[in-house]
Residue, then its C-alpha position, 0 to 999 in steps of 0.5 A: m448488490r444494488n447501485a452504490n448510494s452516494q452517502i451510505i458507501p462512504l459512511i460504511k467505509q469510514k465507520t468500518l475503518e474506525l473499527l479496523m484502527q482499533s481491532d483486528p479484522a477477524q474480530i470484527g463482524m458485520r453486525e458490529i459494523a452495522k451498529n457502528c454505522g447506525i444501520t442494519a447488517t442487511n443494509i450493508y449486505h446490499y453493498y458488500k457480500d461479506k466483510d472481507t469484500l468490504f475490508q478489501a474495498i477499504s484497502l483498495d481506497c488506501i492503495r489508490a490514495l497512496n499511489e496518488k502520493i507516490k505519483n505526485a512525489a515522483t514529479k518533483g525529482k530532477n531526474t528519473k533516479n530522483q523520481v524513483k527515489n522520491a516515490i520509494q521515500v513517500f511509500c516509506s514515509w506513509c507506512f511509518e506515519n500510518p503504521r496501523m493502516a500500513l500493517l492492515v493494507m499490507q498484511g492484515i486484510k485477507s488477500a483478494e480471492n476470486v476477483s476479476p483480473e481488473i480488480m486484482e490489478e488495482y492491488y498493484i497500482c503502486n507497483r505499476t507506477g514504479e514500473q513506469l518510472l523504472r521503464k522511463a529511466i531505462a529508456e533514458g539510459a539511466a537504469h538497467s533492468k532485464n525485467p522492470r516488473l520483477d525488479i519493482g516487485l522485489l523493491v516493494s517486497g523488500v522495502w515492506g519487509c524492512i518496514e514491517a521488521v521495524l514496526l513489529k520490532k523484529c529488527d535490531v533494537e537500534y533501529w526500532e526508533n530509527g526505521k528510516k536508517f534501516t529502510d534507507a540501507f535497503i533502498t540504497l542497495w536496490l538503487n545501486s543495483i539498478f542505477g549503478d553504484e553512487k560514486 
């Protein structure tokens, strides 16, 4: 791959994301992406070896942006429990406000395979932010966890499972239009298990 062109890479990503907002990844080909960008498929192959690599780059951009929102929200908490809670709520809000994007990032884009450990780690930056917050809470004596990485992994998987159930209407009908109530119940269970039951 050649060095990134400061203008063409954002164009390719923007136009590809527009297609992803309309069609499933499997239905999109490099020629369609190229046509949408006004360039040839050969040009795209100079920057991305295949469409999965391109889709993964877009997914990582979304994850990085989400992580910044999570970190910013956490700074507004008055204590570590509130910081963790704020971080979780921002993740939920982002998913409910961007359902198509959330479904693509969390399940629609093919998982990274044969990538370097450094790139693989980027997929977990939101988890690592949560882990840092939890470790801080543990150090302050506000939370307890024998394995913060595992507990944050369970949190992210569990919250996403709740969000997915709402977005895909797999939960009880009463929560289809009130997903926050559904996810908040799980979040409270997790917070109580880590920080202790609220009095």
